[in-house]
C-alpha positions as CSV (number, residue, x, y, z in Angstrom):
1,M,-1.4,9.6,20.7
2,R,-2.6,6.1,21.5
3,T,-6.1,6.9,20.3
4,R,-4.7,8.2,17.0
5,I,-2.6,5.0,16.5
6,Q,-5.7,2.9,17.1
7,E,-7.6,5.0,14.6
8,W,-4.9,4.6,12.0
9,L,-4.7,0.8,12.6
10,L,-8.5,0.5,12.1
11,R,-8.4,2.8,9.0
12,Y,-5.4,1.2,7.2
13,G,-4.8,-2.2,8.9
14,P,-7.3,-4.3,6.9
15,A,-6.2,-2.8,3.6
16,E,-2.5,-3.5,4.6
17,I,-3.3,-7.1,5.3
18,L,-4.9,-7.5,1.9
19,G,-2.1,-5.6,0.3
20,L,0.5,-7.9,1.9
21,I,-1.4,-10.9,0.6
22,T,-1.7,-9.6,-2.9
23,T,2.0,-8.4,-2.9
24,L,3.1,-11.9,-2.0
25,I,0.8,-13.7,-4.4
26,V,1.7,-11.5,-7.4
27,G,5.4,-11.2,-6.5
28,L,6.0,-14.9,-5.8
29,V,4.0,-16.1,-8.8
30,T,5.9,-13.6,-11.1
31,Y,9.2,-14.8,-9.7
32,K,8.2,-18.5,-10.1
33,I,7.3,-17.9,-13.8
34,S,10.1,-15.4,-14.7
35,E,12.9,-16.0,-12.2
36,N,13.4,-12.2,-12.4
37,V,13.5,-10.4,-9.0
38,L,13.2,-7.0,-10.6
39,L,10.1,-7.9,-12.5
40,A,8.6,-9.7,-9.5
41,S,9.3,-6.5,-7.4
42,F,7.5,-4.2,-9.8
43,L,4.5,-6.6,-10.3
44,G,4.4,-7.3,-6.6
45,S,4.0,-3.5,-6.1
46,I,1.1,-3.5,-8.5
47,G,-0.3,-6.5,-6.6
48,E,-0.1,-4.4,-3.4
49,N,-2.1,-1.6,-5.1
50,I,-4.8,-3.9,-6.2
51,G,-5.4,-5.4,-2.8
52,Y,-4.9,-2.2,-0.8
53,Y,-6.9,0.1,-2.9
54,G,-9.5,-2.5,-3.7
55,F,-10.3,-2.5,0.0
56,I,-10.0,1.3,0.5
57,I,-12.2,2.1,-2.5
58,G,-14.7,-0.5,-1.7
59,R,-15.0,0.7,1.9
60,E,-15.3,4.4,0.9
61,F,-18.0,3.7,-1.7
62,K,-19.9,1.4,0.6
63,K,-19.8,4.0,3.4
64,N,-20.9,6.8,1.2
65,P,-22.8,5.3,-1.8
66,G,-23.9,7.8,-4.4
67,K,-21.1,10.2,-3.7
68,F,-18.7,9.2,-6.5
69,I,-17.0,12.6,-7.0
70,Q,-16.6,13.3,-3.3
71,N,-15.3,9.7,-2.6
72,T,-12.9,9.9,-5.5
73,K,-11.6,13.4,-4.4
74,N,-11.1,12.2,-0.8
75,I,-9.2,9.1,-1.9
76,L,-7.0,11.1,-4.3
77,L,-6.3,13.8,-1.7
78,E,-5.4,11.3,1.1
79,F,-3.3,8.9,-1.0
80,G,-2.3,10.6,-4.3
81,I,0.9,12.3,-3.3
82,A,2.3,9.4,-1.4
83,E,1.2,6.9,-4.1
84,A,2.9,8.9,-6.8
85,F,6.3,8.3,-5.2
86,D,5.4,4.9,-3.7
87,S,4.3,3.0,-6.8
88,V,7.0,4.2,-9.2
89,L,10.0,4.3,-6.9
90,I,9.8,3.5,-3.3
91,R,7.9,0.2,-3.1
92,P,9.5,-1.6,-6.1
93,F,12.9,-0.5,-4.7
94,F,12.3,-1.8,-1.2
95,L,10.7,-5.0,-2.5
96,Y,13.7,-5.6,-4.7
97,V,16.2,-4.8,-2.0
98,G,14.3,-7.1,0.5
99,A,14.2,-9.9,-2.1
100,R,18.0,-9.6,-2.7
101,Q,18.9,-9.5,1.0
102,F,17.0,-12.5,2.2
103,S,17.2,-16.0,0.7
104,D,13.5,-16.5,1.4
105,L,11.6,-14.4,-1.1
106,T,8.5,-14.3,1.1
107,V,10.5,-12.8,4.0
108,G,12.3,-10.4,1.6
109,F,9.1,-9.1,0.0
110,T,7.4,-8.8,3.5
111,I,10.3,-6.7,4.9
112,G,10.5,-4.7,1.7
113,K,6.8,-4.0,1.9
114,I,6.9,-2.9,5.5
115,S,9.9,-0.6,4.8
116,A,8.1,1.0,1.9
117,D,5.0,1.4,4.1
118,I,6.9,3.6,6.5
119,F,7.6,6.2,3.8
120,F,4.1,5.9,2.5
121,Y,2.4,6.5,5.8
122,I,4.6,9.4,6.8
123,I,2.9,11.3,3.9
124,T,-0.5,9.6,4.0
125,I,-1.2,10.0,7.7
126,S,0.0,13.6,7.6
127,I,-2.5,14.4,4.9
128,Y,-5.2,12.5,6.7
129,E,-4.7,14.4,9.9
130,I,-4.6,17.8,8.1
131,R,-7.7,16.9,6.3
132,K,-9.5,16.0,9.6
133,K,-8.5,19.3,11.1
134,L,-9.8,21.2,8.1
135,S,-13.1,19.4,8.1
């Protein structure tokens, strides 16, 4: 199990760091401009996707250049189901709740992001492991 956790951290960790940074930048800037926590939560979720998937897509296409269809199919298979729930419901909800529970928006968005990640990775890692077994 320890080896798997290390593999997951190497696979998803760098994208998570970038996703956290973009969540905070977009969420905090949106709040600064709008003073609307709900809007900042939704746009922070979009910021997460830009940073996270920017890294994931860049890595996959760098690793396997010239395999656009295969790369796209692999990314959609691994992340598609989890992302469908995450972007629309789970992540904005947890970002919003986190922001409302903590007076420091940075702390609230960070805790909200980590909470959403738990749900996201239950699905994503399950699909990744199944895909590995079938390969």
